[in-house]
C-alpha positions as CSV (number, residue, x, y, z in Angstrom):
1,M,0.0,0.0,0.0
2,E,1.4,3.4,-0.9
3,Y,0.8,6.7,0.7
4,H,1.7,10.1,-0.8
5,S,3.9,10.0,-3.9
6,E,6.9,7.8,-3.3
7,T,6.6,6.3,0.2
8,K,5.8,2.7,0.9
9,V,4.9,1.2,4.3
10,N,7.3,-1.7,4.0
11,D,10.0,0.2,2.1
12,K,13.1,1.5,3.9
13,H,13.3,4.2,1.3
14,V,11.4,7.2,2.8
15,T,11.5,10.0,0.4
16,N,8.9,12.3,2.0
17,G,10.6,12.6,5.3
18,R,10.4,11.5,8.9
19,Q,7.2,13.3,9.7
20,E,5.1,11.6,7.0
21,L,6.3,8.2,8.1
22,N,5.5,9.1,11.8
23,D,2.0,10.2,10.8
24,H,1.4,6.9,9.1
25,L,2.8,4.8,12.0
26,I,0.6,6.7,14.5
27,K,-2.4,6.2,12.3
28,E,-1.6,2.5,12.1
29,S,-1.3,2.3,15.9
30,G,-5.0,3.2,16.3
31,L,-4.4,6.5,18.2
32,H,-6.9,8.6,16.3
33,K,-8.9,10.3,18.9
34,E,-8.6,13.6,20.6
35,N,-11.6,14.6,22.8
36,G,-13.7,12.1,20.9
37,T,-12.8,13.5,17.4
38,E,-11.8,10.9,14.8
39,G,-8.8,11.6,12.6
40,S,-6.6,13.6,15.1
41,V,-3.7,12.5,17.3
42,T,-3.7,13.3,20.9
43,P,-1.3,16.3,21.1
44,K,0.2,15.2,24.4
45,L,1.3,11.9,22.9
46,S,2.7,13.4,19.7
47,T,4.6,16.0,21.8
48,I,6.1,13.3,24.0
49,E,7.0,11.3,20.9
50,R,8.8,14.3,19.3
51,A,10.7,14.8,22.6
52,Y,11.9,11.2,22.6
53,S,13.0,11.6,19.0
54,T,15.0,14.7,20.0
55,I,16.6,12.9,22.9
56,L,17.7,10.0,20.7
57,T,19.1,12.4,18.1
58,E,21.0,14.4,20.6
59,L,22.5,11.2,22.0
60,G,23.9,10.5,18.5
61,E,21.4,8.0,17.2
62,D,19.7,7.9,13.8
63,V,16.0,8.0,14.4
64,E,15.3,7.0,10.8
65,R,17.1,3.7,11.0
66,E,14.8,0.6,11.0
67,G,15.2,-0.3,14.6
68,L,14.3,3.1,15.9
69,L,11.5,4.2,13.5
70,R,8.7,3.5,16.0
71,T,10.8,3.8,19.2
72,P,9.8,7.4,20.0
73,L,6.1,6.5,19.7
74,R,6.5,3.3,21.7
75,A,8.4,5.2,24.4
76,A,5.7,7.9,24.5
77,K,3.0,5.4,25.0
78,A,5.0,3.6,27.6
79,M,5.6,6.8,29.6
80,Q,1.9,7.6,29.5
81,F,1.1,4.2,31.0
82,L,3.9,4.5,33.6
83,T,2.5,7.8,34.8
84,K,-1.3,7.1,34.5
85,G,-1.7,7.6,38.2
86,Y,-1.8,11.3,37.7
87,K,-5.3,10.8,36.2
88,E,-6.6,8.6,39.0
89,T,-7.8,9.2,42.6
90,T,-8.5,7.1,45.6
91,L,-12.1,8.1,45.5
92,D,-12.4,6.8,41.9
93,I,-11.3,3.3,42.8
94,L,-12.9,3.0,46.3
95,N,-16.3,3.9,45.0
96,D,-18.8,1.1,46.2
97,A,-15.9,-0.9,47.7
98,V,-16.1,0.3,51.4
99,F,-18.4,-1.9,53.5
100,D,-19.8,-1.6,57.0
101,E,-18.4,-4.5,59.0
102,N,-18.1,-5.2,62.8
103,H,-14.5,-6.2,62.6
104,D,-11.7,-4.6,64.7
105,E,-8.8,-6.9,64.2
106,M,-5.7,-6.2,62.1
107,V,-6.1,-6.6,58.3
108,I,-2.8,-7.1,56.4
109,V,-2.1,-7.3,52.7
110,K,1.6,-7.9,52.1
111,D,3.9,-8.4,49.2
112,I,2.1,-6.1,46.8
113,D,4.3,-5.6,43.8
114,L,5.5,-2.1,43.3
115,F,6.9,-0.4,40.1
116,S,7.6,3.3,40.0
117,L,9.9,5.9,38.5
118,C,12.4,7.9,40.5
119,E,11.7,11.6,39.9
120,H,15.3,12.5,40.2
121,H,16.6,10.4,37.3
122,L,13.4,9.0,35.7
123,V,14.7,5.4,36.1
124,P,12.7,2.6,37.8
125,F,12.5,1.5,41.4
126,F,10.6,-1.6,42.3
127,G,9.8,-3.9,45.2
128,K,7.1,-4.8,47.6
129,V,4.5,-2.9,49.7
130,H,3.0,-4.3,53.0
131,I,-0.2,-2.6,54.2
132,A,-2.1,-3.1,57.5
133,Y,-5.1,-1.3,59.0
134,I,-7.3,-1.8,62.0
135,P,-11.0,-1.2,60.9
136,N,-13.3,1.2,62.7
137,K,-16.5,-0.4,61.5
138,K,-15.5,-0.1,57.9
139,V,-13.5,-2.4,55.6
140,V,-12.4,-2.2,52.0
141,G,-12.2,-4.7,49.3
142,L,-8.7,-6.2,49.6
143,S,-7.8,-5.6,45.9
144,K,-8.4,-1.9,46.4
145,L,-5.4,-1.6,48.6
146,A,-3.3,-2.9,45.7
147,R,-5.0,-0.4,43.5
148,I,-4.1,2.5,45.8
149,V,-0.5,1.4,45.6
150,E,-0.9,1.5,41.8
151,I,-2.3,5.0,41.7
152,Y,0.6,6.6,43.6
153,S,3.3,4.4,42.2
154,R,2.4,5.3,38.6
155,R,3.7,8.8,39.1
156,F,7.2,10.3,39.4
157,Q,8.1,9.5,43.0
158,V,10.4,9.4,45.9
159,Q,9.9,6.4,48.1
160,E,9.4,8.4,51.2
161,R,6.5,10.4,49.8
162,L,5.0,7.3,48.1
163,T,4.9,5.5,51.4
164,K,3.2,8.4,53.1
165,Q,0.7,8.9,50.3
166,I,-0.4,5.3,50.5
167,A,-0.9,5.4,54.2
168,T,-2.7,8.8,54.4
169,S,-5.1,7.9,51.5
170,I,-6.2,4.7,53.3
171,A,-6.6,6.7,56.6
172,E,-8.7,9.4,54.9
173,A,-10.9,6.9,53.1
174,L,-11.6,4.4,56.0
175,K,-11.0,6.4,59.2
176,P,-9.5,3.3,60.8
177,A,-8.0,3.0,64.2
178,G,-4.6,2.8,62.6
179,V,-2.7,2.3,59.3
180,A,0.8,0.9,58.7
181,V,2.7,0.8,55.4
182,V,6.1,-0.6,54.8
183,V,7.8,-0.3,51.4
184,E,10.9,-2.3,50.4
185,A,12.4,-1.3,47.1
186,V,15.5,-1.5,44.8
187,H,16.4,1.8,43.1
188,M,18.0,1.5,39.7
189,C,19.6,4.9,40.1
190,M,21.7,3.3,42.8
191,V,22.3,0.0,40.9
192,M,22.8,1.2,37.3
193,R,24.5,4.5,37.9
194,G,26.1,6.5,40.7
195,V,27.4,4.3,43.5
196,Q,26.3,1.1,41.6
197,K,25.6,-0.9,44.7
198,M,23.9,-4.0,43.4
199,N,22.5,-5.4,46.6
200,S,21.2,-2.2,48.2
201,K,17.5,-2.0,49.2
202,T,15.6,0.9,50.7
203,V,13.0,0.4,53.4
204,T,10.5,3.1,54.4
205,S,7.6,3.0,56.8
206,V,4.7,5.1,57.9
207,M,2.7,4.3,61.0
208,L,-0.5,6.1,61.8
209,G,-3.0,5.9,64.7
210,V,-2.6,2.9,67.0
211,F,0.4,1.6,65.0
212,Q,2.3,4.7,66.0
213,E,1.0,4.9,69.5
214,D,1.1,1.2,70.6
215,P,4.5,-0.5,70.3
216,K,2.9,-4.0,70.7
217,T,0.5,-3.4,67.7
218,R,3.4,-2.1,65.6
219,E,5.5,-5.1,66.5
220,E,2.7,-7.5,65.7
221,F,2.5,-6.0,62.2
222,L,6.2,-6.1,61.6
223,S,6.4,-9.6,62.8
224,L,3.6,-10.8,60.6
225,I,5.1,-9.3,57.4
226,R,8.5,-10.9,58.1
227,R,6.9,-14.4,58.0
228,N,7.0,-16.3,54.8
């Protein structure tokens, strides 16, 4: 199939320039809607794509070689996914998932997978999140705790702030007797660059309510998450 005068989809010879090929590839990808309008590409995506193209060029790469033709678009789409938490709120995901329940014992969900991007270098950090809360006549669907982790981790982050955001959002939504959050993560900015310490791990915690006030409750939580 040909488009414009001399350019073929499967031909390496692109005579009408990088922009025309980009337009065709974006159209192929199915990204045609902007505010519900057919035939237009979301400006944000195309802007991010051009930025990645510029970065690759400035690093000395040839963005018109076969292996990189679609890389700026793929990278732009990946970045949108990795930062989708900016468009989500706790209220959105907890709607209809908070239930009245006469339960006042500790609830723990541990080993929740975490993937995020360090805001200082834009490289990944990843690990596990352990969450506990003591209900005050209200409980939440367990999967929603993992969704809260997803909301705040899919943003540019520092681990300390991420830990606090997870804890405070649960506290605000459920008004429990206490909330505890522990995050264990490996930061690629320490592994791949800088000090390059391969086995380093960062642990952060936030204790609210009874977990902060009562050492026995806090120790019970920490003991339970250490068990296999």
